HTML snippet that shows the backbone in 3Dmol.js (N, CA, C, O; Angstrom):
<script src="https://3Dmol.org/build/3Dmol-min.js"></script>
<div id="view" style="width:600px;height:400px;position:relative"></div>
<script>
const pdb = `
ATOM      1  N   MET A   1       0.849  -1.181   0.000  1.00  0.00           N
ATOM      2  CA  MET A   1       0.000   0.000   0.000  1.00  0.00           C
ATOM      3  C   MET A   1       0.891   1.239   0.000  1.00  0.00           C
ATOM      4  O   MET A   1       1.874   1.305   0.738  1.00  0.00           O
ATOM      5  N   HIS A   2       0.553   2.188  -0.804  1.00  0.00           N
ATOM      6  CA  HIS A   2       1.316   3.421  -0.948  1.00  0.00           C
ATOM      7  C   HIS A   2       1.120   4.316   0.270  1.00  0.00           C
ATOM      8  O   HIS A   2      -0.011   4.579   0.677  1.00  0.00           O
ATOM      9  N   GLU A   3       2.221   4.782   0.848  1.00  0.00           N
ATOM     10  CA  GLU A   3       2.142   5.717   1.965  1.00  0.00           C
ATOM     11  C   GLU A   3       1.820   7.107   1.423  1.00  0.00           C
ATOM     12  O   GLU A   3       2.382   7.534   0.415  1.00  0.00           O
ATOM     13  N   PHE A   4       0.916   7.804   2.098  1.00  0.00           N
ATOM     14  CA  PHE A   4       0.585   9.157   1.682  1.00  0.00           C
ATOM     15  C   PHE A   4       0.155   9.962   2.883  1.00  0.00           C
ATOM     16  O   PHE A   4      -0.146   9.405   3.939  1.00  0.00           O
ATOM     17  N   THR A   5       0.125  11.269   2.727  1.00  0.00           N
ATOM     18  CA  THR A   5      -0.303  12.167   3.791  1.00  0.00           C
ATOM     19  C   THR A   5      -1.784  12.427   3.622  1.00  0.00           C
ATOM     20  O   THR A   5      -2.214  12.975   2.607  1.00  0.00           O
ATOM     21  N   TYR A   6      -2.563  12.037   4.611  1.00  0.00           N
ATOM     22  CA  TYR A   6      -4.012  12.208   4.556  1.00  0.00           C
ATOM     23  C   TYR A   6      -4.394  13.682   4.533  1.00  0.00           C
ATOM     24  O   TYR A   6      -3.822  14.485   5.270  1.00  0.00           O
ATOM     25  N   ALA A   7      -5.349  14.035   3.698  1.00  0.00           N
ATOM     26  CA  ALA A   7      -5.862  15.406   3.672  1.00  0.00           C
ATOM     27  C   ALA A   7      -6.939  15.580   4.734  1.00  0.00           C
ATOM     28  O   ALA A   7      -7.215  16.700   5.164  1.00  0.00           O
ATOM     29  N   CYS A   8      -7.553  14.468   5.159  1.00  0.00           N
ATOM     30  CA  CYS A   8      -8.627  14.563   6.151  1.00  0.00           C
ATOM     31  C   CYS A   8      -8.020  14.732   7.545  1.00  0.00           C
ATOM     32  O   CYS A   8      -6.845  14.436   7.763  1.00  0.00           O
ATOM     33  N   GLU A   9      -8.818  15.200   8.459  1.00  0.00           N
ATOM     34  CA  GLU A   9      -8.384  15.386   9.836  1.00  0.00           C
ATOM     35  C   GLU A   9      -8.000  14.035  10.431  1.00  0.00           C
ATOM     36  O   GLU A   9      -8.561  13.005  10.055  1.00  0.00           O
ATOM     37  N   SER A  10      -7.056  14.040  11.348  1.00  0.00           N
ATOM     38  CA  SER A  10      -6.571  12.786  11.915  1.00  0.00           C
ATOM     39  C   SER A  10      -7.680  11.982  12.583  1.00  0.00           C
ATOM     40  O   SER A  10      -7.622  10.752  12.580  1.00  0.00           O
ATOM     41  N   VAL A  11      -8.684  12.637  13.153  1.00  0.00           N
ATOM     42  CA  VAL A  11      -9.776  11.917  13.807  1.00  0.00           C
ATOM     43  C   VAL A  11     -10.600  11.122  12.794  1.00  0.00           C
ATOM     44  O   VAL A  11     -11.218  10.119  13.151  1.00  0.00           O
ATOM     45  N   LYS A  12     -10.614  11.560  11.545  1.00  0.00           N
ATOM     46  CA  LYS A  12     -11.387  10.875  10.507  1.00  0.00           C
ATOM     47  C   LYS A  12     -10.602   9.726   9.872  1.00  0.00           C
ATOM     48  O   LYS A  12     -11.187   8.875   9.202  1.00  0.00           O
ATOM     49  N   GLN A  13      -9.295   9.695  10.076  1.00  0.00           N
ATOM     50  CA  GLN A  13      -8.461   8.695   9.428  1.00  0.00           C
ATOM     51  C   GLN A  13      -8.801   7.274   9.858  1.00  0.00           C
ATOM     52  O   GLN A  13      -8.524   6.333   9.115  1.00  0.00           O
ATOM     53  N   SER A  14      -9.385   7.093  11.017  1.00  0.00           N
ATOM     54  CA  SER A  14      -9.731   5.746  11.452  1.00  0.00           C
ATOM     55  C   SER A  14     -10.774   5.114  10.533  1.00  0.00           C
ATOM     56  O   SER A  14     -10.870   3.888  10.463  1.00  0.00           O
ATOM     57  N   ALA A  15     -11.544   5.920   9.838  1.00  0.00           N
ATOM     58  CA  ALA A  15     -12.557   5.402   8.910  1.00  0.00           C
ATOM     59  C   ALA A  15     -11.928   4.852   7.646  1.00  0.00           C
ATOM     60  O   ALA A  15     -12.543   4.040   6.955  1.00  0.00           O
ATOM     61  N   CYS A  16     -10.726   5.274   7.334  1.00  0.00           N
ATOM     62  CA  CYS A  16     -10.108   4.841   6.075  1.00  0.00           C
ATOM     63  C   CYS A  16      -8.757   4.183   6.278  1.00  0.00           C
ATOM     64  O   CYS A  16      -7.934   4.165   5.363  1.00  0.00           O
ATOM     65  N   ALA A  17      -8.518   3.647   7.454  1.00  0.00           N
ATOM     66  CA  ALA A  17      -7.218   3.050   7.767  1.00  0.00           C
ATOM     67  C   ALA A  17      -6.823   1.952   6.787  1.00  0.00           C
ATOM     68  O   ALA A  17      -5.635   1.760   6.528  1.00  0.00           O
ATOM     69  N   ALA A  18      -7.787   1.238   6.244  1.00  0.00           N
ATOM     70  CA  ALA A  18      -7.477   0.138   5.321  1.00  0.00           C
ATOM     71  C   ALA A  18      -7.345   0.610   3.871  1.00  0.00           C
ATOM     72  O   ALA A  18      -6.978  -0.178   2.999  1.00  0.00           O
ATOM     73  N   GLU A  19      -7.633   1.855   3.611  1.00  0.00           N
ATOM     74  CA  GLU A  19      -7.577   2.384   2.248  1.00  0.00           C
ATOM     75  C   GLU A  19      -6.260   3.116   2.002  1.00  0.00           C
ATOM     76  O   GLU A  19      -5.727   3.771   2.897  1.00  0.00           O
ATOM     77  N   GLY A  20      -5.761   3.002   0.820  1.00  0.00           N
ATOM     78  CA  GLY A  20      -4.552   3.714   0.435  1.00  0.00           C
ATOM     79  C   GLY A  20      -4.884   4.982  -0.315  1.00  0.00           C
ATOM     80  O   GLY A  20      -6.039   5.404  -0.378  1.00  0.00           O
ATOM     81  N   PHE A  21      -3.857   5.581  -0.881  1.00  0.00           N
ATOM     82  CA  PHE A  21      -4.015   6.792  -1.663  1.00  0.00           C
ATOM     83  C   PHE A  21      -4.923   6.521  -2.859  1.00  0.00           C
ATOM     84  O   PHE A  21      -4.786   5.503  -3.537  1.00  0.00           O
ATOM     85  N   TYR A  22      -5.853   7.445  -3.111  1.00  0.00           N
ATOM     86  CA  TYR A  22      -6.770   7.321  -4.239  1.00  0.00           C
ATOM     87  C   TYR A  22      -6.483   8.389  -5.295  1.00  0.00           C
ATOM     88  O   TYR A  22      -6.061   8.078  -6.409  1.00  0.00           O
ATOM     89  N   LYS A  23      -6.717   9.648  -4.932  1.00  0.00           N
ATOM     90  CA  LYS A  23      -6.484  10.755  -5.867  1.00  0.00           C
ATOM     91  C   LYS A  23      -6.112  12.006  -5.086  1.00  0.00           C
ATOM     92  O   LYS A  23      -6.220  12.063  -3.861  1.00  0.00           O
ATOM     93  N   GLU A  24      -5.677  12.991  -5.831  1.00  0.00           N
ATOM     94  CA  GLU A  24      -5.246  14.259  -5.251  1.00  0.00           C
ATOM     95  C   GLU A  24      -6.045  15.407  -5.859  1.00  0.00           C
ATOM     96  O   GLU A  24      -6.332  15.412  -7.056  1.00  0.00           O
ATOM     97  N   ILE A  25      -6.399  16.377  -5.021  1.00  0.00           N
ATOM     98  CA  ILE A  25      -7.051  17.607  -5.469  1.00  0.00           C
ATOM     99  C   ILE A  25      -6.290  18.766  -4.843  1.00  0.00           C
ATOM    100  O   ILE A  25      -6.120  18.829  -3.625  1.00  0.00           O
ATOM    101  N   GLU A  26      -5.841  19.669  -5.679  1.00  0.00           N
ATOM    102  CA  GLU A  26      -5.149  20.879  -5.217  1.00  0.00           C
ATOM    103  C   GLU A  26      -4.048  20.569  -4.205  1.00  0.00           C
ATOM    104  O   GLU A  26      -3.912  21.256  -3.193  1.00  0.00           O
ATOM    105  N   GLY A  27      -3.264  19.524  -4.489  1.00  0.00           N
ATOM    106  CA  GLY A  27      -2.142  19.169  -3.627  1.00  0.00           C
ATOM    107  C   GLY A  27      -2.510  18.395  -2.379  1.00  0.00           C
ATOM    108  O   GLY A  27      -1.634  18.071  -1.577  1.00  0.00           O
ATOM    109  N   ARG A  28      -3.786  18.090  -2.194  1.00  0.00           N
ATOM    110  CA  ARG A  28      -4.230  17.332  -1.009  1.00  0.00           C
ATOM    111  C   ARG A  28      -4.556  15.906  -1.440  1.00  0.00           C
ATOM    112  O   ARG A  28      -5.289  15.691  -2.405  1.00  0.00           O
ATOM    113  N   GLN A  29      -4.011  14.951  -0.727  1.00  0.00           N
ATOM    114  CA  GLN A  29      -4.177  13.540  -1.070  1.00  0.00           C
ATOM    115  C   GLN A  29      -5.303  12.914  -0.262  1.00  0.00           C
ATOM    116  O   GLN A  29      -5.451  13.173   0.932  1.00  0.00           O
ATOM    117  N   TYR A  30      -6.095  12.084  -0.938  1.00  0.00           N
ATOM    118  CA  TYR A  30      -7.257  11.474  -0.311  1.00  0.00           C
ATOM    119  C   TYR A  30      -7.314   9.974  -0.581  1.00  0.00           C
ATOM    120  O   TYR A  30      -6.801   9.495  -1.592  1.00  0.00           O
ATOM    121  N   CYS A  31      -7.935   9.250   0.324  1.00  0.00           N
ATOM    122  CA  CYS A  31      -8.346   7.879   0.051  1.00  0.00           C
ATOM    123  C   CYS A  31      -9.690   7.978  -0.678  1.00  0.00           C
ATOM    124  O   CYS A  31     -10.279   9.056  -0.753  1.00  0.00           O
ATOM    125  N   VAL A  32     -10.167   6.865  -1.206  1.00  0.00           N
ATOM    126  CA  VAL A  32     -11.428   6.885  -1.956  1.00  0.00           C
ATOM    127  C   VAL A  32     -12.613   7.284  -1.071  1.00  0.00           C
ATOM    128  O   VAL A  32     -13.573   7.878  -1.562  1.00  0.00           O
ATOM    129  N   LEU A  33     -12.558   6.967   0.210  1.00  0.00           N
ATOM    130  CA  LEU A  33     -13.687   7.273   1.095  1.00  0.00           C
ATOM    131  C   LEU A  33     -13.829   8.765   1.377  1.00  0.00           C
ATOM    132  O   LEU A  33     -14.941   9.254   1.574  1.00  0.00           O
ATOM    133  N   HIS A  34     -12.722   9.485   1.399  1.00  0.00           N
ATOM    134  CA  HIS A  34     -12.770  10.908   1.719  1.00  0.00           C
ATOM    135  C   HIS A  34     -12.589  11.818   0.506  1.00  0.00           C
ATOM    136  O   HIS A  34     -12.689  13.038   0.631  1.00  0.00           O
ATOM    137  N   TYR A  35     -12.328  11.249  -0.646  1.00  0.00           N
ATOM    138  CA  TYR A  35     -12.144  12.036  -1.864  1.00  0.00           C
ATOM    139  C   TYR A  35     -13.456  12.738  -2.213  1.00  0.00           C
ATOM    140  O   TYR A  35     -14.465  12.069  -2.436  1.00  0.00           O
ATOM    141  N   PRO A  36     -13.462  14.078  -2.264  1.00  0.00           N
ATOM    142  CA  PRO A  36     -14.715  14.824  -2.457  1.00  0.00           C
ATOM    143  C   PRO A  36     -15.101  15.026  -3.923  1.00  0.00           C
ATOM    144  O   PRO A  36     -14.951  16.119  -4.470  1.00  0.00           O
ATOM    145  N   SER A  37     -15.596  13.963  -4.545  1.00  0.00           N
ATOM    146  CA  SER A  37     -15.997  14.059  -5.947  1.00  0.00           C
ATOM    147  C   SER A  37     -16.978  12.940  -6.286  1.00  0.00           C
ATOM    148  O   SER A  37     -16.937  11.860  -5.697  1.00  0.00           O
ATOM    149  N   THR A  38     -17.851  13.216  -7.235  1.00  0.00           N
ATOM    150  CA  THR A  38     -18.824  12.204  -7.654  1.00  0.00           C
ATOM    151  C   THR A  38     -18.250  11.250  -8.696  1.00  0.00           C
ATOM    152  O   THR A  38     -18.925  10.293  -9.078  1.00  0.00           O
ATOM    153  N   ASP A  39     -17.032  11.478  -9.165  1.00  0.00           N
ATOM    154  CA  ASP A  39     -16.460  10.609 -10.196  1.00  0.00           C
ATOM    155  C   ASP A  39     -15.858   9.316  -9.633  1.00  0.00           C
ATOM    156  O   ASP A  39     -15.158   8.600 -10.349  1.00  0.00           O
ATOM    157  N   LYS A  40     -16.119   9.020  -8.382  1.00  0.00           N
ATOM    158  CA  LYS A  40     -15.536   7.848  -7.727  1.00  0.00           C
ATOM    159  C   LYS A  40     -16.555   6.760  -7.400  1.00  0.00           C
ATOM    160  O   LYS A  40     -16.220   5.834  -6.661  1.00  0.00           O
ATOM    161  N   ILE A  41     -17.753   6.826  -7.901  1.00  0.00           N
ATOM    162  CA  ILE A  41     -18.849   5.968  -7.437  1.00  0.00           C
ATOM    163  C   ILE A  41     -18.496   4.482  -7.465  1.00  0.00           C
ATOM    164  O   ILE A  41     -18.710   3.795  -6.467  1.00  0.00           O
ATOM    165  N   GLU A  42     -17.974   3.973  -8.552  1.00  0.00           N
ATOM    166  CA  GLU A  42     -17.665   2.535  -8.647  1.00  0.00           C
ATOM    167  C   GLU A  42     -16.602   2.134  -7.611  1.00  0.00           C
ATOM    168  O   GLU A  42     -16.771   1.149  -6.892  1.00  0.00           O
ATOM    169  N   ASP A  43     -15.516   2.899  -7.542  1.00  0.00           N
ATOM    170  CA  ASP A  43     -14.458   2.606  -6.576  1.00  0.00           C
ATOM    171  C   ASP A  43     -14.954   2.776  -5.146  1.00  0.00           C
ATOM    172  O   ASP A  43     -14.594   1.996  -4.264  1.00  0.00           O
ATOM    173  N   PHE A  44     -15.772   3.785  -4.916  1.00  0.00           N
ATOM    174  CA  PHE A  44     -16.341   4.032  -3.597  1.00  0.00           C
ATOM    175  C   PHE A  44     -17.219   2.862  -3.155  1.00  0.00           C
ATOM    176  O   PHE A  44     -17.125   2.406  -2.015  1.00  0.00           O
ATOM    177  N   ASN A  45     -18.071   2.378  -4.060  1.00  0.00           N
ATOM    178  CA  ASN A  45     -18.946   1.256  -3.721  1.00  0.00           C
ATOM    179  C   ASN A  45     -18.147   0.012  -3.356  1.00  0.00           C
ATOM    180  O   ASN A  45     -18.539  -0.734  -2.459  1.00  0.00           O
ATOM    181  N   GLU A  46     -17.035  -0.217  -4.039  1.00  0.00           N
ATOM    182  CA  GLU A  46     -16.174  -1.351  -3.705  1.00  0.00           C
ATOM    183  C   GLU A  46     -15.574  -1.184  -2.313  1.00  0.00           C
ATOM    184  O   GLU A  46     -15.505  -2.144  -1.546  1.00  0.00           O
ATOM    185  N   ALA A  47     -15.140   0.031  -1.985  1.00  0.00           N
ATOM    186  CA  ALA A  47     -14.566   0.295  -0.665  1.00  0.00           C
ATOM    187  C   ALA A  47     -15.611   0.124   0.434  1.00  0.00           C
ATOM    188  O   ALA A  47     -15.311  -0.434   1.490  1.00  0.00           O
ATOM    189  N   ILE A  48     -16.820   0.593   0.200  1.00  0.00           N
ATOM    190  CA  ILE A  48     -17.902   0.433   1.172  1.00  0.00           C
ATOM    191  C   ILE A  48     -18.214  -1.045   1.370  1.00  0.00           C
ATOM    192  O   ILE A  48     -18.433  -1.484   2.500  1.00  0.00           O
ATOM    193  N   SER A  49     -18.237  -1.809   0.300  1.00  0.00           N
ATOM    194  CA  SER A  49     -18.487  -3.253   0.406  1.00  0.00           C
ATOM    195  C   SER A  49     -17.412  -3.936   1.239  1.00  0.00           C
ATOM    196  O   SER A  49     -17.720  -4.812   2.047  1.00  0.00           O
ATOM    197  N   ARG A  50     -16.156  -3.547   1.051  1.00  0.00           N
ATOM    198  CA  ARG A  50     -15.065  -4.114   1.853  1.00  0.00           C
ATOM    199  C   ARG A  50     -15.259  -3.791   3.330  1.00  0.00           C
ATOM    200  O   ARG A  50     -15.082  -4.654   4.189  1.00  0.00           O
ATOM    201  N   LYS A  51     -15.628  -2.525   3.625  1.00  0.00           N
ATOM    202  CA  LYS A  51     -15.828  -2.124   5.029  1.00  0.00           C
ATOM    203  C   LYS A  51     -16.955  -2.923   5.669  1.00  0.00           C
ATOM    204  O   LYS A  51     -16.802  -3.437   6.776  1.00  0.00           O
ATOM    205  N   LEU A  52     -18.074  -3.028   4.984  1.00  0.00           N
ATOM    206  CA  LEU A  52     -19.224  -3.732   5.549  1.00  0.00           C
ATOM    207  C   LEU A  52     -18.934  -5.219   5.722  1.00  0.00           C
ATOM    208  O   LEU A  52     -19.339  -5.816   6.719  1.00  0.00           O
ATOM    209  N   SER A  53     -18.237  -5.821   4.759  1.00  0.00           N
ATOM    210  CA  SER A  53     -17.880  -7.241   4.855  1.00  0.00           C
ATOM    211  C   SER A  53     -16.956  -7.498   6.038  1.00  0.00           C
ATOM    212  O   SER A  53     -16.985  -8.573   6.637  1.00  0.00           O
ATOM    213  N   ALA A  54     -16.142  -6.512   6.367  1.00  0.00           N
ATOM    214  CA  ALA A  54     -15.218  -6.628   7.496  1.00  0.00           C
ATOM    215  C   ALA A  54     -15.876  -6.250   8.826  1.00  0.00           C
ATOM    216  O   ALA A  54     -15.235  -6.314   9.874  1.00  0.00           O
ATOM    217  N   GLY A  55     -17.159  -5.854   8.787  1.00  0.00           N
ATOM    218  CA  GLY A  55     -17.842  -5.428  10.007  1.00  0.00           C
ATOM    219  C   GLY A  55     -17.392  -4.057  10.476  1.00  0.00           C
ATOM    220  O   GLY A  55     -17.531  -3.720  11.652  1.00  0.00           O
ATOM    221  N   ASP A  56     -16.859  -3.276   9.568  1.00  0.00           N
ATOM    222  CA  ASP A  56     -16.371  -1.931   9.878  1.00  0.00           C
ATOM    223  C   ASP A  56     -17.461  -0.924   9.537  1.00  0.00           C
ATOM    224  O   ASP A  56     -17.761  -0.696   8.365  1.00  0.00           O
ATOM    225  N   PHE A  57     -18.050  -0.325  10.565  1.00  0.00           N
ATOM    226  CA  PHE A  57     -19.158   0.604  10.375  1.00  0.00           C
ATOM    227  C   PHE A  57     -18.758   2.043  10.704  1.00  0.00           C
ATOM    228  O   PHE A  57     -19.618   2.874  11.000  1.00  0.00           O
ATOM    229  N   ASN A  58     -17.477   2.335  10.655  1.00  0.00           N
ATOM    230  CA  ASN A  58     -16.960   3.668  10.926  1.00  0.00           C
ATOM    231  C   ASN A  58     -16.990   4.468   9.625  1.00  0.00           C
ATOM    232  O   ASN A  58     -16.213   4.201   8.708  1.00  0.00           O
ATOM    233  N   PHE A  59     -17.875   5.434   9.552  1.00  0.00           N
ATOM    234  CA  PHE A  59     -18.012   6.275   8.367  1.00  0.00           C
ATOM    235  C   PHE A  59     -17.690   7.728   8.686  1.00  0.00           C
ATOM    236  O   PHE A  59     -18.179   8.633   8.010  1.00  0.00           O
ATOM    237  N   ARG A  60     -16.879   7.957   9.701  1.00  0.00           N
ATOM    238  CA  ARG A  60     -16.552   9.306  10.131  1.00  0.00           C
ATOM    239  C   ARG A  60     -15.897  10.096   8.996  1.00  0.00           C
ATOM    240  O   ARG A  60     -14.840   9.715   8.491  1.00  0.00           O
ATOM    241  N   GLY A  61     -16.525  11.177   8.609  1.00  0.00           N
ATOM    242  CA  GLY A  61     -15.987  12.079   7.611  1.00  0.00           C
ATOM    243  C   GLY A  61     -16.038  11.572   6.177  1.00  0.00           C
ATOM    244  O   GLY A  61     -15.510  12.226   5.278  1.00  0.00           O
ATOM    245  N   VAL A  62     -16.660  10.427   5.945  1.00  0.00           N
ATOM    246  CA  VAL A  62     -16.711   9.860   4.598  1.00  0.00           C
ATOM    247  C   VAL A  62     -17.520  10.771   3.686  1.00  0.00           C
ATOM    248  O   VAL A  62     -18.570  11.281   4.078  1.00  0.00           O
ATOM    249  N   TRP A  63     -17.028  10.970   2.474  1.00  0.00           N
ATOM    250  CA  TRP A  63     -17.693  11.815   1.483  1.00  0.00           C
ATOM    251  C   TRP A  63     -18.456  10.899   0.538  1.00  0.00           C
ATOM    252  O   TRP A  63     -17.866  10.260  -0.333  1.00  0.00           O
ATOM    253  N   PHE A  64     -19.773  10.840   0.714  1.00  0.00           N
ATOM    254  CA  PHE A  64     -20.632   9.981  -0.100  1.00  0.00           C
ATOM    255  C   PHE A  64     -20.931  10.675  -1.428  1.00  0.00           C
ATOM    256  O   PHE A  64     -21.433  11.799  -1.427  1.00  0.00           O
ATOM    257  N   PRO A  65     -20.633  10.026  -2.572  1.00  0.00           N
ATOM    258  CA  PRO A  65     -20.839  10.657  -3.868  1.00  0.00           C
ATOM    259  C   PRO A  65     -22.294  10.646  -4.332  1.00  0.00           C
ATOM    260  O   PRO A  65     -22.651  11.330  -5.291  1.00  0.00           O
ATOM    261  N   ALA A  66     -23.123   9.872  -3.651  1.00  0.00           N
ATOM    262  CA  ALA A  66     -24.547   9.758  -3.988  1.00  0.00           C
ATOM    263  C   ALA A  66     -25.265   9.226  -2.756  1.00  0.00           C
ATOM    264  O   ALA A  66     -24.628   8.664  -1.865  1.00  0.00           O
ATOM    265  N   PRO A  67     -26.579   9.396  -2.696  1.00  0.00           N
ATOM    266  CA  PRO A  67     -27.314   8.830  -1.559  1.00  0.00           C
ATOM    267  C   PRO A  67     -27.085   7.319  -1.498  1.00  0.00           C
ATOM    268  O   PRO A  67     -27.001   6.644  -2.524  1.00  0.00           O
ATOM    269  N   ILE A  68     -26.988   6.819  -0.295  1.00  0.00           N
ATOM    270  CA  ILE A  68     -26.794   5.383  -0.104  1.00  0.00           C
ATOM    271  C   ILE A  68     -27.860   4.886   0.866  1.00  0.00           C
ATOM    272  O   ILE A  68     -28.173   5.545   1.857  1.00  0.00           O
ATOM    273  N   PHE A  69     -28.399   3.736   0.570  1.00  0.00           N
ATOM    274  CA  PHE A  69     -29.442   3.159   1.407  1.00  0.00           C
ATOM    275  C   PHE A  69     -29.005   1.769   1.825  1.00  0.00           C
ATOM    276  O   PHE A  69     -28.640   0.945   0.986  1.00  0.00           O
ATOM    277  N   PHE A  70     -29.042   1.510   3.118  1.00  0.00           N
ATOM    278  CA  PHE A  70     -28.675   0.209   3.636  1.00  0.00           C
ATOM    279  C   PHE A  70     -29.947  -0.601   3.820  1.00  0.00           C
ATOM    280  O   PHE A  70     -30.968  -0.069   4.255  1.00  0.00           O
ATOM    281  N   SER A  71     -29.891  -1.882   3.492  1.00  0.00           N
ATOM    282  CA  SER A  71     -31.093  -2.720   3.525  1.00  0.00           C
ATOM    283  C   SER A  71     -31.563  -3.032   4.939  1.00  0.00           C
ATOM    284  O   SER A  71     -32.733  -3.359   5.140  1.00  0.00           O
ATOM    285  N   SER A  72     -30.683  -2.938   5.909  1.00  0.00           N
ATOM    286  CA  SER A  72     -31.079  -3.155   7.290  1.00  0.00           C
ATOM    287  C   SER A  72     -30.191  -2.313   8.195  1.00  0.00           C
ATOM    288  O   SER A  72     -29.075  -1.955   7.819  1.00  0.00           O
ATOM    289  N   PRO A  73     -30.682  -2.000   9.377  1.00  0.00           N
ATOM    290  CA  PRO A  73     -29.869  -1.193  10.302  1.00  0.00           C
ATOM    291  C   PRO A  73     -28.669  -1.993  10.773  1.00  0.00           C
ATOM    292  O   PRO A  73     -28.713  -3.223  10.816  1.00  0.00           O
ATOM    293  N   PHE A  74     -27.608  -1.305  11.123  1.00  0.00           N
ATOM    294  CA  PHE A  74     -26.441  -1.960  11.663  1.00  0.00           C
ATOM    295  C   PHE A  74     -25.863  -1.096  12.765  1.00  0.00           C
ATOM    296  O   PHE A  74     -26.140   0.100  12.857  1.00  0.00           O
ATOM    297  N   SER A  75     -25.065  -1.721  13.588  1.00  0.00           N
ATOM    298  CA  SER A  75     -24.442  -1.006  14.678  1.00  0.00           C
ATOM    299  C   SER A  75     -23.153  -1.704  15.060  1.00  0.00           C
ATOM    300  O   SER A  75     -23.119  -2.929  15.183  1.00  0.00           O
ATOM    301  N   ALA A  76     -22.111  -0.948  15.246  1.00  0.00           N
ATOM    302  CA  ALA A  76     -20.848  -1.509  15.695  1.00  0.00           C
ATOM    303  C   ALA A  76     -20.946  -1.955  17.138  1.00  0.00           C
ATOM    304  O   ALA A  76     -20.080  -2.691  17.611  1.00  0.00           O
ATOM    305  N   PHE A  77     -21.974  -1.532  17.847  1.00  0.00           N
ATOM    306  CA  PHE A  77     -22.142  -1.863  19.243  1.00  0.00           C
ATOM    307  C   PHE A  77     -23.156  -2.961  19.469  1.00  0.00           C
ATOM    308  O   PHE A  77     -23.374  -3.370  20.609  1.00  0.00           O
ATOM    309  N   GLY A  78     -23.780  -3.447  18.411  1.00  0.00           N
ATOM    310  CA  GLY A  78     -24.737  -4.550  18.530  1.00  0.00           C
ATOM    311  C   GLY A  78     -26.072  -4.157  19.105  1.00  0.00           C
ATOM    312  O   GLY A  78     -26.797  -5.027  19.587  1.00  0.00           O
ATOM    313  N   PHE A  79     -26.428  -2.911  19.081  1.00  0.00           N
ATOM    314  CA  PHE A  79     -27.740  -2.473  19.615  1.00  0.00           C
ATOM    315  C   PHE A  79     -28.848  -2.873  18.664  1.00  0.00           C
ATOM    316  O   PHE A  79     -30.018  -2.598  18.929  1.00  0.00           O
TER     317      PHE A  79
END
`;
const viewer = $3Dmol.createViewer("view");
viewer.addModel(pdb, "pdb");
viewer.setStyle({}, {cartoon: {color: "spectrum"}});
viewer.zoomTo();
viewer.render();
</script>
């Protein structure tokens, strides 16, 4: 995985710890989850699928390129 400097705040980095560098905007590097653009939908959906399959429900600061609907509620705390 390519090392890069996250453009997102350090508190948000826990949401994308498993993601590497995706693209850069104005000198700021982003993972696919935090990249602020609608041109990432296919790659974004793959990343979301990986997170959900891993039981990772941390979406802190994630930039959603389109509305997303989950088929059932989920919780990292099991509520």
